[in-house]
Backbone bond lengths (Angstrom), bond angles and torsions (degrees), N, CA, C in turn:
res aa  C-N    CA-C-N  psi(-1)  N-CA   C-N-CA  omega(-1)  CA-C   N-CA-C  phi
1 X - - - 1.431 - - 1.554 111.33 -
2 X 1.304 115.44 146.27 1.445 121.31 179.99 1.532 108.81 -82.35
3 X 1.335 119.68 127.85 1.491 120.16 179.97 1.521 110.39 -60.76
4 X 1.314 116.33 140.73 1.456 122.09 176.84 1.522 107.27 -122.92
5 X 1.319 115.19 123.16 1.476 121.91 -179.87 1.503 109.39 -112.73
6 X 1.366 115.21 154.98 1.435 118.71 -177.41 1.563 112.08 -75.22
7 X 1.322 117.93 -35.14 1.448 121.63 -177.19 1.512 111.30 -150.47
8 X 1.305 117.03 163.86 1.464 121.02 -177.76 1.523 112.63 -68.82
9 X 1.340 117.87 -22.46 1.438 120.49 -179.88 1.537 112.02 -56.93
10 X 1.313 117.54 -26.65 1.445 120.57 -176.77 1.539 112.81 -72.10
11 X 1.305 115.41 -20.41 1.503 119.36 -176.46 1.510 114.94 -127.15
12 X 1.373 117.10 -3.66 1.462 119.38 -169.95 1.500 111.77 -59.66
13 X 1.324 120.48 -32.40 1.462 121.98 -178.58 1.519 114.78 -66.32
14 X 1.325 116.64 -11.89 1.458 119.29 176.12 1.532 112.11 -71.27
15 X 1.356 116.12 -18.90 1.464 120.91 -168.34 1.502 111.70 -128.44
16 X 1.350 115.54 153.78 1.454 121.37 173.79 1.541 113.14 -108.26
17 X 1.318 115.16 -12.95 1.427 120.24 179.22 1.500 113.53 -149.38
18 X 1.337 117.47 150.36 1.443 124.17 -175.85 1.529 109.71 -131.88
19 X 1.327 118.16 129.57 1.437 123.20 169.37 1.536 106.14 -101.85
20 X 1.359 113.61 113.66 1.458 120.89 -166.87 1.537 110.11 -111.80
21 X 1.330 113.63 127.66 1.476 120.82 173.64 1.525 107.99 -66.61
22 X 1.326 114.11 161.29 1.489 116.96 -174.69 1.536 110.30 -106.73
23 X 1.377 115.98 -67.76 1.461 120.18 -172.21 1.510 109.53 -72.70
24 X 1.316 117.35 127.60 1.473 123.35 -177.00 1.474 114.98 89.62
25 X 1.334 117.95 -17.01 1.487 124.51 179.39 1.528 111.24 -109.51
26 X 1.346 115.37 -50.17 1.443 120.40 179.54 1.522 113.96 -102.37
27 X 1.315 117.65 -25.25 1.455 122.18 177.73 1.522 112.54 -154.46
28 X 1.318 118.22 173.07 1.461 122.21 -179.18 1.492 110.92 -114.12
29 X 1.313 116.22 16.47 1.485 120.15 -178.87 1.525 111.39 97.90
30 X 1.331 116.69 -21.67 1.449 119.25 -177.30 1.559 112.50 -123.41
31 X 1.331 115.63 -25.94 1.478 119.01 -178.55 1.519 110.28 -151.56
32 X 1.295 115.23 148.35 1.466 119.09 173.81 1.500 112.06 -73.95
33 X 1.327 116.74 151.55 1.458 120.72 174.57 1.518 108.46 -88.78
34 X 1.353 116.86 113.88 1.478 119.97 -174.95 1.538 113.55 -53.51
35 X 1.352 119.45 -39.47 1.463 120.04 -178.85 1.517 110.44 -66.37
36 X 1.307 118.45 -33.44 1.435 122.54 -179.97 1.546 110.75 -70.42
37 X 1.325 116.00 -42.30 1.456 119.83 175.92 1.509 110.57 -63.25
38 X 1.304 118.92 -42.96 1.460 121.74 176.51 1.531 110.60 -60.34
39 X 1.284 116.36 -36.21 1.503 121.30 -179.60 1.535 108.12 -64.44
40 X 1.355 117.69 -46.59 1.461 119.11 -179.19 1.522 109.94 -65.66
41 X 1.316 118.58 -34.85 1.455 119.47 176.69 1.501 111.33 -64.58
42 X 1.352 118.50 -38.34 1.463 123.03 177.91 1.554 109.19 -64.29
43 X 1.316 117.07 -40.19 1.461 120.55 179.91 1.543 111.42 -65.14
44 X 1.317 115.87 -44.91 1.466 119.04 179.09 1.522 111.15 -66.72
45 X 1.336 118.62 -33.75 1.469 121.17 177.59 1.506 109.33 -64.05
46 X 1.340 117.32 -27.48 1.468 120.31 177.86 1.528 112.96 -96.10
47 X 1.316 115.09 16.75 1.482 122.58 173.20 1.540 111.33 67.18
48 X 1.294 118.74 29.15 1.450 120.64 175.25 1.542 109.57 -86.18
49 X 1.313 116.08 144.28 1.450 120.29 172.82 1.527 109.83 -76.53
50 X 1.313 118.32 133.21 1.444 122.40 -178.81 1.520 108.12 -128.13
51 X 1.300 118.16 109.81 1.465 121.66 177.42 1.531 110.10 -112.46
52 X 1.308 117.37 122.33 1.442 121.97 175.42 1.521 109.25 -83.47
53 X 1.331 115.68 125.23 1.443 121.02 178.69 1.499 108.12 -123.22
54 X 1.338 115.86 115.69 1.454 122.12 -175.66 1.517 110.83 -118.55
55 X 1.324 115.00 142.51 1.466 120.67 168.73 1.507 111.44 -85.85
56 X 1.324 117.06 40.20 1.455 121.25 175.91 1.513 109.04 -85.19
57 X 1.353 116.53 137.38 1.455 119.48 179.25 1.516 113.03 -85.19
58 X 1.315 114.16 53.44 1.461 120.58 -179.99 1.525 109.63 -143.30
59 X 1.311 115.82 160.15 1.461 119.82 -179.46 1.515 109.90 -63.82
60 X 1.359 116.21 151.20 1.449 120.55 -176.65 1.531 112.70 -58.28
61 X 1.295 118.54 -37.59 1.445 119.49 -179.80 1.523 112.75 -66.11
62 X 1.353 116.14 -34.38 1.470 120.09 174.04 1.545 111.24 -64.64
63 X 1.306 115.52 -41.80 1.451 121.60 178.29 1.530 111.24 -60.18
64 X 1.338 116.15 -45.44 1.435 121.02 179.63 1.504 111.70 -65.16
65 X 1.332 117.06 -38.70 1.478 120.20 178.40 1.552 111.84 -65.75
66 X 1.335 114.05 -41.68 1.471 117.14 177.52 1.505 112.76 -65.69
67 X 1.323 115.68 -37.85 1.476 120.88 175.71 1.543 110.43 -56.42
68 X 1.298 115.81 -45.23 1.462 119.44 -178.82 1.530 111.12 -64.03
69 X 1.316 116.45 -35.51 1.435 120.05 -179.67 1.530 112.60 -65.46
70 X 1.313 116.36 -32.64 1.464 118.37 -177.50 1.544 115.37 -102.35
71 X 1.344 114.40 7.86 1.480 117.29 169.96 1.520 117.64 114.01
72 X 1.384 115.96 14.12 1.461 118.57 175.22 1.511 106.90 -112.26
73 X 1.349 118.75 103.07 1.463 120.04 -174.60 1.506 114.32 -54.66
74 X 1.329 118.19 138.99 1.463 122.29 -174.23 1.535 112.40 -65.01
75 X 1.320 116.41 -23.38 1.460 119.18 -179.59 1.529 112.53 -92.64
76 X 1.337 118.18 3.71 1.437 120.63 -176.82 1.513 111.38 -74.87
77 X 1.344 120.74 -52.38 1.502 119.21 178.18 1.517 110.32 -75.01
78 X 1.310 114.15 157.83 1.455 121.14 172.89 1.510 109.45 -68.21
79 X 1.305 118.18 -38.72 1.457 125.78 -179.45 1.492 110.85 -159.75
80 X 1.329 117.16 162.20 1.455 123.81 177.17 1.537 106.98 -125.99
81 X 1.329 117.62 133.86 1.480 123.20 175.30 1.513 108.03 -134.16
82 X 1.318 115.89 147.11 1.474 118.34 -178.92 1.535 109.28 -139.90
83 X 1.313 113.89 158.07 1.481 118.90 175.40 1.516 110.52 -62.73
84 X 1.343 117.36 -33.81 1.453 120.51 176.43 1.508 112.78 -63.61
85 X 1.303 116.36 -42.42 1.471 120.66 177.01 1.538 111.02 -61.72
86 X 1.332 116.19 -42.76 1.472 119.45 178.53 1.518 111.01 -63.57
87 X 1.353 116.99 -44.05 1.466 119.02 178.70 1.514 110.73 -65.57
88 X 1.312 119.87 -42.83 1.451 124.35 179.37 1.541 110.21 -58.09
89 X 1.310 116.93 -45.11 1.479 119.85 -179.52 1.514 110.62 -62.82
90 X 1.328 118.08 -38.59 1.460 120.33 179.85 1.529 109.62 -70.91
91 X 1.297 118.40 -36.94 1.466 120.81 176.32 1.547 110.02 -65.27
92 X 1.309 115.32 -41.76 1.468 119.32 -174.50 1.567 110.16 -71.70
93 X 1.316 115.57 -38.46 1.488 117.97 -169.53 1.523 112.68 -104.52
94 X 1.324 119.56 -13.43 1.474 124.08 -177.61 1.567 110.97 40.65
95 X 1.335 114.48 65.59 1.473 119.32 -169.38 1.545 115.89 -78.13
96 X 1.318 119.00 -4.61 1.448 121.28 -175.68 1.513 109.08 -146.32
97 X 1.340 117.66 166.96 1.476 120.66 -175.20 1.534 113.01 -58.32
98 X 1.336 116.41 -35.99 1.509 117.62 179.79 1.486 111.33 -59.11
99 X 1.321 118.21 -46.20 1.435 121.14 178.84 1.546 112.62 -70.93
100 X 1.298 116.00 -36.34 1.457 119.64 178.58 1.505 113.64 -60.16
101 X 1.353 115.21 -27.22 1.490 121.81 -177.21 1.504 114.03 -92.76
102 X 1.345 118.78 1.81 1.435 120.71 -173.22 1.528 117.60 -63.74
103 X 1.324 113.78 -35.91 1.464 119.05 -170.18 1.518 111.36 92.09
104 X 1.346 116.62 179.13 1.445 120.94 -171.36 1.531 114.75 -105.51
105 X 1.338 116.60 -18.06 1.477 120.18 -173.64 1.518 109.18 -93.20
106 X 1.321 116.18 118.12 1.447 120.62 -173.91 1.521 109.60 -119.18
107 X 1.361 115.75 130.55 1.437 122.32 169.18 1.504 109.57 -96.02
108 X 1.288 118.44 116.32 1.492 122.91 -177.56 1.495 109.64 -92.63
109 X 1.336 115.80 115.64 1.458 124.16 175.79 1.536 108.44 -100.66
110 X 1.318 115.49 98.98 1.453 119.26 -177.04 1.543 110.66 175.51
111 X 1.361 116.00 166.85 1.450 120.78 -177.17 1.534 112.21 -78.53
112 X 1.350 117.26 166.50 1.433 119.85 -178.37 1.538 114.58 -60.72
113 X 1.346 117.92 -23.46 1.454 119.26 -177.43 1.543 110.46 -70.02
114 X 1.328 118.44 -12.69 1.459 122.02 -179.46 1.531 112.39 -95.81
115 X 1.332 118.58 11.89 1.458 121.84 -174.07 1.538 110.36 -62.83
116 X 1.307 119.08 -24.24 1.444 120.51 178.55 1.492 114.61 -59.02
117 X 1.359 117.98 -21.42 1.443 120.98 176.82 1.506 112.22 -67.13
118 X 1.334 118.78 -16.41 1.452 121.18 -178.06 1.523 112.30 -90.09
119 X 1.321 116.02 -15.53 1.479 120.41 -170.20 1.523 110.13 -79.06
120 X 1.339 114.33 137.22 1.470 120.57 174.38 1.478 116.38 79.83
121 X 1.335 119.68 9.02 1.468 123.51 178.03 1.516 109.60 -123.23
122 X 1.325 115.78 142.20 1.455 123.22 -171.08 1.542 111.31 -88.64
123 X 1.313 116.47 74.15 1.461 122.97 177.22 1.528 110.09 -129.12
124 X 1.313 115.94 156.65 1.445 121.15 171.51 1.568 106.80 -99.34
125 X 1.338 117.01 117.11 1.400 121.77 179.35 1.504 111.26 -91.85
126 X 1.369 115.36 119.91 1.471 120.55 -169.48 1.499 109.46 -109.10
127 X 1.342 115.42 164.38 1.493 121.88 -170.60 1.522 113.30 -87.70
128 X 1.321 119.25 -18.62 1.438 121.51 -177.78 1.515 111.86 -138.14
129 X 1.330 118.24 158.68 1.468 120.55 175.36 1.523 111.58 -65.94
130 X 1.330 118.37 -26.52 1.466 122.05 178.91 1.533 111.46 -58.82
131 X 1.322 116.23 -29.16 1.483 120.51 -176.31 1.545 112.14 -93.83
132 X 1.344 117.73 -5.16 1.449 120.31 -165.60 1.534 113.10 -97.36
133 X 1.376 113.10 156.74 1.494 121.99 168.60 1.511 110.85 -93.49
134 X 1.353 114.81 -28.87 1.462 118.21 179.60 1.526 108.64 -158.88
135 X 1.319 115.66 171.16 1.485 123.41 -178.01 1.529 109.00 -116.78
136 X 1.283 115.27 134.37 1.490 121.97 169.60 1.519 107.40 -105.57
137 X 1.317 117.34 111.26 1.467 121.41 179.94 1.505 110.01 -101.71
138 X 1.345 115.49 118.51 1.452 120.17 179.13 1.552 112.37 -112.14
139 X 1.327 116.94 -22.14 1.480 120.09 179.11 1.510 113.41 164.47
140 X 1.308 116.16 -173.72 1.448 123.87 -179.36 1.521 109.08 -77.22
141 X 1.318 114.52 153.33 1.488 117.88 176.71 1.527 109.53 -72.64
142 X 1.298 119.62 -36.80 1.463 118.93 -176.07 1.513 112.23 -133.45
143 X 1.357 117.26 157.82 1.446 120.22 -174.51 1.550 114.26 -67.81
144 X 1.344 117.29 -22.27 1.462 120.90 -178.40 1.501 111.82 -97.19
145 X 1.335 119.22 3.51 1.447 120.50 -178.11 1.535 112.64 -65.48
146 X 1.321 115.54 151.93 1.463 122.96 170.09 1.513 108.91 -116.37
147 X 1.338 115.40 166.32 1.480 119.16 179.01 1.522 110.74 -61.29
148 X 1.354 114.49 -35.24 1.461 118.24 -179.47 1.541 112.48 -61.86
149 X 1.318 117.51 -24.52 1.462 120.34 178.61 1.541 112.05 -63.71
150 X 1.302 115.73 -19.37 1.476 121.69 -174.67 1.513 112.82 -102.73
151 X 1.362 117.08 3.54 1.469 120.59 -175.72 1.508 111.78 -58.82
152 X 1.314 118.57 -44.48 1.482 120.86 -178.12 1.495 111.32 -65.91
153 X 1.332 118.57 -45.77 1.418 122.96 178.12 1.499 113.99 -61.44
154 X 1.347 115.84 -45.25 1.461 118.73 179.09 1.541 111.87 -66.54
155 X 1.323 116.74 -31.28 1.453 119.29 173.67 1.508 112.93 -60.13
156 X 1.368 115.59 -41.59 1.481 119.92 178.45 1.513 109.69 -67.46
157 X 1.346 117.63 -40.20 1.465 119.52 178.76 1.513 111.61 -62.88
158 X 1.340 115.30 -42.66 1.455 119.46 -177.79 1.547 111.78 -67.63
159 X 1.315 117.13 -35.66 1.452 119.10 179.30 1.520 111.68 -63.48
160 X 1.338 115.62 -27.75 1.445 119.32 175.27 1.540 113.18 -91.17
161 X 1.336 113.63 -3.34 1.504 121.09 177.60 1.523 110.78 56.37
162 X 1.326 116.75 44.13 1.451 121.28 179.55 1.501 111.77 -76.94
163 X 1.328 119.03 134.45 1.462 118.89 169.27 1.527 112.06 -69.13
164 X 1.328 118.68 151.49 1.436 122.69 -178.85 1.511 109.68 -123.73
165 X 1.332 115.84 133.28 1.456 122.12 170.00 1.517 107.13 -99.96
166 X 1.323 117.48 121.45 1.464 122.00 178.26 1.480 109.92 -102.59
167 X 1.325 118.15 117.46 1.427 124.16 -177.07 1.526 114.20 -94.78
168 X 1.331 117.17 2.80 1.468 122.42 176.06 1.561 107.97 -150.64
169 X 1.344 117.21 100.45 1.454 119.98 -178.34 1.530 115.07 -72.51
170 X 1.335 118.27 -11.08 1.464 119.28 -179.18 1.532 110.76 -60.04
171 X 1.358 112.23 144.43 1.478 118.30 174.71 1.500 112.84 -83.39
172 X 1.329 116.78 -36.37 1.471 121.49 178.19 1.473 110.66 -156.60
173 X 1.342 115.40 164.29 1.450 121.91 177.51 1.527 106.64 -140.49
174 X 1.324 116.49 158.20 1.455 120.54 175.51 1.533 106.91 -107.46
175 X 1.313 114.74 113.50 1.498 121.40 -179.00 1.537 107.23 -107.37
176 X 1.322 116.64 112.13 1.449 120.30 -179.71 1.499 114.24 54.49
177 X 1.361 115.70 35.14 1.474 120.49 176.01 1.503 113.96 92.35
178 X 1.371 118.70 -1.90 1.452 122.03 -178.21 1.506 109.07 -117.66
179 X 1.346 116.05 134.33 1.472 121.67 179.96 1.544 109.85 -77.99
180 X 1.355 114.50 137.08 1.443 121.63 173.86 1.532 110.01 -132.57
181 X 1.309 116.97 145.48 1.449 118.95 176.86 1.561 109.66 -74.06
182 X 1.296 115.48 154.73 1.465 122.70 178.81 1.522 111.53 -118.50
183 X 1.314 115.63 178.10 1.453 119.19 179.67 1.486 115.37 -55.99
184 X 1.344 115.79 -35.51 1.446 120.05 -178.91 1.512 113.52 -59.91
185 X 1.317 117.45 -35.06 1.444 121.84 178.46 1.526 111.31 -65.12
186 X 1.332 115.64 -42.05 1.464 120.07 178.52 1.528 110.14 -68.52
187 X 1.320 116.37 -42.55 1.474 120.16 178.11 1.564 112.41 -61.69
188 X 1.338 114.57 -40.73 1.472 118.47 177.69 1.500 111.87 -62.53
189 X 1.339 116.85 -37.92 1.465 120.77 176.67 1.516 110.28 -63.61
190 X 1.327 116.95 -40.41 1.450 121.91 176.34 1.530 113.57 -63.07
191 X 1.348 115.69 -41.62 1.416 120.03 174.87 1.532 111.98 -62.73
192 X 1.331 117.55 -36.37 1.439 123.00 179.06 1.557 110.51 -61.97
193 X 1.327 115.92 -27.43 1.472 122.05 177.92 1.550 110.40 -84.37
194 X 1.347 117.59 -3.48 1.438 120.25 -179.19 1.517 113.27 98.94
195 X 1.328 116.79 6.59 1.487 119.37 -178.20 1.508 110.38 -78.06
196 X 1.358 113.65 158.23 1.457 122.09 178.24 1.524 111.44 -94.24
197 X 1.319 116.16 128.40 1.478 122.84 -179.47 1.491 111.73 -125.53
198 X 1.310 117.53 134.78 1.466 123.64 169.11 1.516 107.95 -108.96
199 X 1.338 115.07 116.30 1.474 120.74 -178.20 1.498 112.16 -93.37
200 X 1.320 116.40 148.72 1.481 122.96 171.28 1.528 107.33 -128.48
201 X 1.327 115.72 139.55 1.466 121.18 179.45 1.520 112.48 106.82
202 X 1.328 114.35 -172.41 1.475 119.05 -178.54 1.486 112.44 -68.72
203 X 1.324 120.02 141.13 1.450 129.27 12.95 1.524 114.13 -98.20
204 X 1.328 119.20 17.84 1.461 121.64 -170.66 1.525 111.07 -77.10
205 X 1.319 117.88 129.74 1.461 122.53 -170.64 1.541 114.89 -56.76
206 X 1.310 123.68 -35.05 1.442 120.23 -174.13 1.541 114.97 -55.01
207 X 1.348 117.41 -38.44 1.470 119.02 -179.08 1.509 111.28 -68.10
208 X 1.346 118.60 -27.76 1.462 120.15 177.31 1.548 110.22 -71.33
209 X 1.302 118.38 -32.12 1.477 119.53 174.80 1.515 111.78 -62.55
210 X 1.324 114.59 -39.00 1.483 120.24 174.36 1.560 110.12 -62.05
211 X 1.303 116.06 -41.42 1.485 121.17 179.74 1.545 110.32 -63.59
212 X 1.349 117.34 -48.10 1.435 119.95 179.70 1.531 111.07 -57.63
213 X 1.319 117.14 -38.33 1.483 120.10 -179.80 1.518 110.40 -67.48
214 X 1.323 119.18 -27.06 1.469 123.50 -178.92 1.525 112.47 -83.12
215 X 1.355 116.26 -8.64 1.479 119.57 -172.21 1.492 113.69 -95.52
216 X 1.327 116.94 22.19 1.482 123.44 165.20 1.528 111.46 53.48
217 X 1.333 115.32 50.22 1.482 116.86 170.99 1.503 117.29 82.87
218 X 1.338 117.18 5.61 1.512 119.07 177.61 1.521 107.67 -67.78
219 X 1.354 114.86 129.26 1.459 120.49 -178.98 1.542 111.61 -60.89
220 X 1.307 118.25 133.89 1.431 121.13 -175.97 1.540 111.39 -55.24
221 X 1.296 118.16 -35.79 1.464 121.57 -178.55 1.506 113.33 -70.13
222 X 1.341 115.24 -12.02 1.486 118.88 177.28 1.535 112.88 -106.74
223 X 1.328 114.89 21.42 1.458 120.79 178.36 1.528 111.14 -111.80
224 X 1.338 116.16 136.34 1.486 120.25 172.31 1.519 109.49 -121.67
225 X 1.312 115.52 149.69 1.456 122.73 175.89 1.507 109.02 -106.16
226 X 1.321 117.63 131.98 1.460 125.05 -178.55 1.543 109.41 -113.37
227 X 1.339 115.25 127.86 1.468 117.95 176.39 1.497 112.65 -169.08
228 X 1.351 114.15 170.02 1.457 120.40 -172.73 1.554 112.74 -110.10
229 X 1.329 118.06 11.53 1.456 120.53 -179.86 1.520 108.19 -127.61
230 X 1.297 115.99 121.22 1.511 120.88 178.05 1.515 109.11 -62.07
231 X 1.318 117.01 -45.20 1.464 122.06 -171.81 1.517 113.76 -63.70
232 X 1.321 117.17 -28.36 1.485 120.68 -178.25 1.526 111.43 -113.62
233 X 1.347 118.71 -60.29 1.461 120.64 -174.37 1.532 112.55 -68.03
234 X 1.282 117.98 -47.66 1.495 120.48 -177.03 1.517 108.55 -78.58
235 X 1.299 119.33 -39.78 1.459 120.10 177.64 1.525 109.42 -61.44
236 X 1.261 119.21 -42.37 1.465 121.93 177.80 1.533 112.54 -60.43
237 X 1.347 115.24 -45.84 1.456 119.44 177.47 1.549 110.28 -61.01
238 X 1.315 116.24 -45.32 1.465 120.41 179.72 1.565 109.61 -59.99
239 X 1.339 116.41 -40.10 1.473 120.57 -174.66 1.518 112.51 -67.18
240 X 1.360 117.43 -32.79 1.470 119.30 -179.19 1.522 111.59 -102.62
241 X 1.324 119.74 7.39 1.426 121.48 174.27 1.470 118.86 74.98
242 X 1.345 116.58 31.39 1.472 119.52 176.20 1.523 108.73 -117.99
243 X 1.305 117.79 164.77 1.493 121.92 179.19 1.520 108.94 -68.99
244 X 1.326 114.30 138.75 1.463 120.43 170.01 1.535 111.55 -107.79
245 X 1.314 115.17 135.61 1.467 121.81 177.96 1.499 107.70 -113.26
246 X 1.345 116.07 113.54 1.466 121.01 -172.49 1.491 111.05 -92.02
247 X 1.345 117.63 130.48 1.446 123.49 178.06 1.514 106.40 -93.75
248 X 1.336 118.41 105.43 1.471 120.90 -170.90 1.504 112.53 -74.93
249 X 1.323 119.78 -22.47 1.465 122.40 -176.30 1.507 113.87 -87.96
250 X 1.324 118.10 15.16 1.473 120.35 -177.84 1.493 114.12 -102.04
251 X 1.308 117.02 -126.49 1.465 125.07 -171.52 1.530 111.88 -55.43
252 X 1.334 118.01 -38.44 1.468 120.71 -171.68 1.518 114.09 -107.63
253 X 1.365 114.27 21.14 1.469 119.13 -176.98 1.515 113.84 -59.27
254 X 1.359 115.97 -36.46 1.488 117.90 -176.85 1.530 113.26 -69.46
255 X 1.287 117.90 -7.18 1.455 120.58 177.78 1.556 112.39 -100.18
256 X 1.327 116.40 3.72 1.468 118.01 -166.09 1.541 114.41 -119.41
257 X 1.315 118.50 4.23 1.456 119.41 178.92 1.498 113.73 59.04
258 X 1.312 117.50 50.52 1.451 122.77 -177.55 1.513 110.98 -62.75
259 X 1.337 116.80 130.35 1.460 121.47 -178.86 1.503 111.20 -89.23
260 X 1.374 115.31 -178.02 1.452 119.38 -176.51 1.520 115.40 -63.38
261 X 1.339 115.27 -18.86 1.499 118.62 176.51 1.511 113.38 -89.42
262 X 1.351 116.01 -6.18 1.452 119.45 -177.05 1.501 113.62 97.31
263 X 1.355 117.73 2.11 1.455 121.42 -174.00 1.526 109.15 -88.16
264 X 1.350 116.75 139.05 1.456 119.63 174.48 1.522 111.74 -75.58
265 X 1.329 116.81 153.26 1.460 121.07 173.90 1.532 106.57 -67.84
266 X 1.361 117.16 124.73 1.497 118.31 -175.02 1.529 112.07 -61.03
267 X 1.315 118.11 -38.39 1.481 121.02 -179.48 1.511 111.57 -65.66
268 X 1.348 117.08 -41.53 1.413 120.34 179.99 1.551 112.13 -70.84
269 X 1.310 115.97 -32.76 1.456 120.48 177.09 1.522 108.67 -67.20
270 X 1.329 117.91 -44.50 1.483 119.36 -179.68 1.511 110.69 -66.41
271 X 1.338 117.27 -37.11 1.476 119.87 179.79 1.535 111.00 -67.93
272 X 1.302 116.15 -41.88 1.484 118.94 179.39 1.532 110.18 -64.04
273 X 1.325 118.52 -42.72 1.440 119.72 177.80 1.521 112.34 -63.90
274 X 1.312 116.41 -39.98 1.484 121.04 178.39 1.566 108.92 -65.20
275 X 1.305 116.44 -39.28 1.450 120.12 -178.87 1.533 110.58 -65.69
276 X 1.351 116.15 -44.94 1.467 118.85 -175.94 1.518 110.68 -83.56
277 X 1.320 118.58 -18.64 1.467 120.80 175.33 1.485 114.56 85.67
278 X 1.350 119.18 16.70 1.464 122.63 178.95 1.542 109.69 -128.40
279 X 1.334 116.85 131.10 1.449 119.95 -171.42 1.544 111.26 -121.67
280 X 1.350 117.07 119.90 1.467 118.10 174.69 1.534 110.71 -78.38
281 X 1.311 114.87 158.90 1.486 121.05 174.16 1.542 109.97 -70.46
282 X 1.339 115.73 -30.59 1.456 119.53 -179.20 1.557 106.91 -164.63
283 X 1.324 113.89 171.52 1.454 119.68 178.25 1.530 110.08 -132.04
284 X 1.345 114.77 153.34 1.475 123.40 170.82 1.488 109.28 -127.77
285 X 1.356 117.83 146.37 1.476 119.48 175.55 1.558 112.52 -57.53
286 X 1.308 116.40 -48.04 1.468 123.81 174.66 1.558 104.79 -145.43
287 X 1.305 116.65 171.13 1.436 119.82 174.58 1.527 109.42 -80.61
288 X 1.313 117.18 109.42 1.484 124.66 176.93 1.496 108.77 -149.71
289 X 1.304 113.26 160.46 1.456 118.15 178.71 1.512 113.37 -77.39
């Protein structure tokens, strides 16, 4: 069985640094969770490194600014990193042969709020896949969209065999209590058609290497990753050999038989982890001190 603790204070001394998920752990898309903010303040008071790592398809500075708007002070984390920042850097610098071969004409599949991903990079953004060399997928156009809504578009992209850059590997997110699909769900549908996708963000190891470099010399063995999604947060921790701390009351709460105290059913938690193939070192009901 996976150990379940009431708060992070019970295990915080095991670690010197924390890589903390954002959506579902620190906020719900509309407001910060006060207990989670208090927890980060307690960690910083104990001189722990706290890095926020989000699969948001936006630049890190935009993520930090939005955090401040909804109640997470910008000076609270040691640093902020995002899947969007990682994708933007790769588009800007073309650091490997895959990116060098992309071409210049980009079809951006995503909502207007992700327009910051276009700024400061030398590409021609085109109106249709027929004009494009590749696709940048940041998310769904609308909050009520389903993956099936993109079947026709993805068919056109596949017929042209366009590579896709996915700046948000998440399949879904809960915004103000309502589930919405993310860029990762659209990218997975494209892969199912045989399309080629390059992902940025959790659970892919390269973004963790960037995080370790931002944590000011904290030993990797003394870092834990905190998140509410087994497929991304815990899988990423497992992939780079650090402890994962699973927040049971987040994205996957409805699968866990949460009781009146907010605790997951231990048997259902173990079964879900076994089914998905990713195992946290421990679990918390929510992120709190």
